[in-house]
C-alpha positions in Angstrom: -51.1 29.3 51.6 -49.5 25.9 51.7 -46.9 25.1 49.1 -47.5 22.2 46.8 -44.5 20.1 45.8 -43.7 19.9 42.1 -45.0 16.8 40.3 -42.5 14.0 40.1 -40.3 14.0 37.0 -39.5 11.1 34.7 -37.4 8.5 36.4 -33.7 8.7 35.6 -32.1 5.8 33.8 -28.8 6.3 35.6 -25.9 8.6 35.0 -24.0 8.4 31.8 -20.6 6.8 32.2 -18.0 5.6 29.8 -17.9 1.8 29.5 -14.1 1.6 29.9 -14.0 -2.1 29.5 -15.4 -1.7 26.0 -12.9 0.9 25.1 -10.0 -1.4 26.1 -11.5 -4.5 24.4 -10.5 -5.6 20.9 -13.8 -4.5 19.4 -13.5 -1.0 20.9 -10.0 -0.6 19.5 -11.0 -1.9 16.1 -13.9 0.6 16.1 -11.5 3.4 16.8 -9.4 2.3 13.9 -12.4 2.0 11.6 -13.6 5.5 12.5 -10.2 7.0 11.9 -9.4 5.3 8.6 -13.0 5.5 7.4 -12.9 9.3 8.0 -9.6 9.4 6.1 -11.2 7.6 3.2 -14.2 9.8 2.8 -12.4 13.1 3.5 -9.8 12.2 0.9 -12.5 11.5 -1.7 -14.6 14.5 -0.7 -11.7 16.9 -0.7 -10.9 16.3 -4.4 -12.9 16.5 -7.6 -14.8 13.2 -8.1 -17.3 12.0 -10.6 -19.1 8.9 -11.7 -18.9 5.8 -9.4 -16.9 7.8 -6.8 -20.2 9.2 -5.7 -21.3 5.7 -4.6 -17.9 5.1 -2.9 -18.3 8.4 -1.0 -21.9 7.6 -0.1 -21.0 4.0 1.1 -18.1 5.2 3.2 -20.1 8.0 4.9 -23.1 5.7 5.5 -20.9 3.0 7.1 -18.9 5.5 9.0 -22.1 7.1 10.5 -23.5 3.6 11.5 -20.1 2.8 13.1 -20.1 6.0 15.0 -23.6 5.2 16.3 -22.5 1.7 17.3 -19.4 3.0 19.0 -21.2 5.7 20.9 -23.9 3.4 22.2 -21.4 0.7 23.1 -19.1 3.2 24.8 -21.9 4.6 26.9 -23.4 1.1 27.5 -26.8 2.3 26.2 -27.5 -0.3 23.5 -30.6 -1.5 25.3 -32.2 1.8 24.2 -32.3 0.7 20.6 -35.6 -1.1 20.0 -35.3 -4.8 19.0 -31.6 -4.5 18.2 -30.5 -3.7 21.7 -31.3 -7.2 22.9 -29.3 -8.6 20.0 -26.3 -6.3 20.2 -23.6 -8.8 19.4 -25.6 -10.0 16.4 -26.2 -6.4 15.3 -22.4 -5.7 15.5 -21.7 -8.9 13.6 -24.1 -8.1 10.7 -22.9 -4.5 10.6 -19.3 -5.5 10.3 -19.6 -8.3 7.8 -22.4 -7.1 5.6 -22.1 -3.3 5.7 -18.5 -2.7 6.7 -16.7 -5.3 4.6 -19.2 -5.3 1.7 -19.5 -1.6 1.2 -15.9 -0.8 1.9 -14.7 -3.5 -0.5 -16.9 -2.1 -3.2 -15.7 1.5 -2.5 -12.1 0.3 -2.5 -12.5 -1.4 -5.8 -14.1 1.7 -7.3 -11.3 4.0 -6.1 -8.6 1.5 -7.2 -10.2 1.4 -10.6 -10.3 5.2 -10.8 -6.6 5.3 -9.7 -5.7 2.9 -12.4 -7.5 5.1 -14.9 -5.5 8.1 -13.8 -2.1 6.3 -13.6 -0.9 8.2 -16.7 -0.8 11.5 -14.9 1.9 10.5 -12.4 4.6 10.7 -15.1 7.3 13.3 -14.7 6.5 16.4 -16.6 2.7 16.1 -16.5 1.5 19.6 -15.8 -2.3 19.1 -15.2 -3.9 18.5 -11.9 -3.6 14.8 -11.1 -6.1 12.8 -9.0 -4.0 9.6 -9.0 -2.5 10.0 -5.6 -5.9 11.0 -4.0 -7.6 8.0 -5.5 -4.8 5.7 -4.6 -4.7 7.0 -1.0 -8.5 6.5 -0.7 -8.3 3.0 -2.0 -5.5 2.1 0.4 -7.4 3.5 3.4 -10.6 1.7 2.2 -8.8 -1.6 1.9 -7.3 -1.3 5.4 -10.7 -0.3 6.7 -12.4 -3.3 5.1 -9.8 -5.5 6.8 -10.6 -3.9 10.2 -14.3 -4.6 9.6 -13.5 -8.2 8.7 -11.4 -8.6 11.9 -14.1 -7.1 14.1 -16.8 -9.2 12.4 -14.7 -12.3 13.0 -14.3 -11.3 16.7 -18.0 -10.9 17.0 -18.5 -14.3 15.3 -16.1 -16.0 17.6 -17.9 -14.6 20.6 -21.2 -15.7 19.2 -19.9 -19.2 18.5 -18.8 -19.4 22.2 -22.4 -18.7 23.2 -21.5 -15.3 24.6 -24.1 -12.6 24.2 -22.1 -9.5 25.2 -19.7 -7.6 22.9 -16.9 -7.7 25.5 
């Protein structure tokens, strides 16, 4: 009996390769810093006992971190065209993410953690024997402040590219 060839499979979109130019660009380096410091922020908060408004700070930090990870991954692989509607506006998507989500939510989270550190400032006195969260809250607020600045820088970078009528993130 004659052999029948298998039906054709779906067309390949090309092999996955790293977009090295993005990784060496200012936006790629800023994204790496945002991911590292953002993870330091939320790991510091999550590793210690937290209550009240710190729940929102942790939620905001993890939410922005996950969106940043998605933007970084899609940009690094050069696959932003796979995102419906946003892929054709990738520079604008990065701009809105950085200025609205990144700066806005990290500034709020930094303010919350700074306020909580100020409330716990009494426990850094010598001779205080109870568990003290002051250093954890202060560390988180410092990481959050630096991360918010990194989002501001990357937002300004995207804005300058947009003002120069460039449509690509590199």
